[in-house]
Structure formats: structure tokens, C-alpha cells
N, C-alpha and C positions, 0 to 999 in steps of 0.2 A: 795600292794608290799612297802617295806621299801627300800628305798633310799640306794646304795653301800655306805660304809666307808672305808675309806683308811685306811687298817692296818701300822703296824710298819715294816720297813723292818729287824727288829730283828729278824722276822718268818724264815728269810731265814737261820739262824742257826740252827734251829733244824735239816732239813734234811742234811746239812754238817755234821753234829754231830753223827746224828742217820742213815743217809744212806736212803735205800729206807724206812725203818721203819717210819722214821721222817719227810718225803715227804708225808706219807699217813697221820700221825697225822697234820702235817701244813693242810693238803688238808682240811681235814675235820671240822679243828678249825675255818677255816677263809674263807670255800668257801661262805658262807651267806654273809659275809661283802664285800667281795673284791675278786671275781672270777679269776680274771685275775693273781693276786699276789700267789692265791690255786694253779692254775697251774701252774705258773712256781715255786713254792715249789715242786709240784707233780714232774715236770720234772729234778730240780736239783738232789731230790732225786732218781730218777731212774737213772739218767746217773752218777752220783758218786758210788754209789751202782755196777752199770753195770761196771764202773773201775774197782772198788775194786776186783771183782769177776775174772775181764781179769788180773789182775796183780797177786791177789793169784796163779791162773793157772799157770802162766807165771813163778813166781819164785819155785813155786812148782815141775814143770817141770827141772828148770835149776839144782837143787838140788837133785837127784835121791837116793845120796847115804846118805840121811840126817839120817836116823839110824844107819848108820855106824859109821857117827860122833858122835852121841849121846853117844856111850858107850865109848868114851874116856871121 
């Protein structure tokens, strides 16, 4: 078994920009080298993805007449 290597903090940018998919990519890319950072990237992707979904639902419900506005 190999000792764990520290991975760069730049890996946190992957879930920030790609959301849930980015968290999964970062997790599988660095899980063998730095398991704690891999889990944090996965959780960050899940949290940011969930926030994005909640905001999209909230704003979609706030503008029910969006199709009417698109006609103009």
C-alpha cells in the first residue's frame, strides 16, 4: 500500500465549475492519493449542485409568465 500524497487545492475548482459531475470527476481522479480531499470535492459538488437546482426551481416558480414575456 502506497503512502498518501497531498494533492493540489486546485482540485476544488473542478466541482465549483462543473457541479455534481465535477465532484465525481475530482473524486475518482484523486481518491487514491488524497482520500480526504477527494471526499471534500465530492461533497462540494453535491452541495453546489443542490443549491443550483433549488435556485433554478425557485426562480422558475417566481416567473410563471415567462412564456408570455418571450412573445414581446
